[in-house]
C-alpha positions, 0 to 999 in steps of 0.5 A, spaced: 661 029 123 668 028 124 673 034 125 679 034 120 686 035 124 689 041 123 696 041 120 701 043 124 703 051 123 710 052 121 714 057 124 717 062 119 723 065 120 723 072 120 726 076 114 733 079 115 733 086 115 734 090 109 741 092 109 741 095 102 736 101 104 740 105 108 746 104 103 742 107 098 740 112 102 746 114 104 749 113 097 744 118 094 745 123 099 752 123 098 752 123 091 747 129 091 751 133 096 758 131 092 754 134 085 752 140 088 758 142 091 762 140 084 757 145 081 758 150 086 765 150 086 765 150 078 760 156 078 765 160 083 771 158 079 768 160 073 765 167 076 772 169 079 776 167 073 771 170 067 770 177 070 762 175 071 762 172 064 759 165 063 764 160 062 767 157 055 764 150 054 767 144 057 772 141 052 771 134 050 778 132 052 776 135 059 769 131 059 773 125 057 778 126 063 772 127 068 769 121 065 775 116 066 776 119 073 769 118 075 769 111 073 775 110 077 772 112 083 766 108 082 771 102 081 774 103 088 767 104 091 765 097 088 771 094 091 770 096 098 764 091 098 769 085 096 771 080 101 778 082 104 780 074 106 784 073 099 777 071 095 774 075 090 
């Protein structure tokens, strides 16, 4: 019997480290912290100004303004990942 030659083994480069995972974890932690802080400040303000009574429902106009501010903030955050050497 003749032996078959073994093919040369390929050297596979190591996969680059996953740089997205820490970004997602930090973003999730900051988002949760910001959400909790926002809820706490809203509840504290409503309690102080309404003498312990529940706050009035948030108006549609206020929700619209908050939504636009949140969208602007998200756009600014996404622009942080853009290259700054003149190319987009």
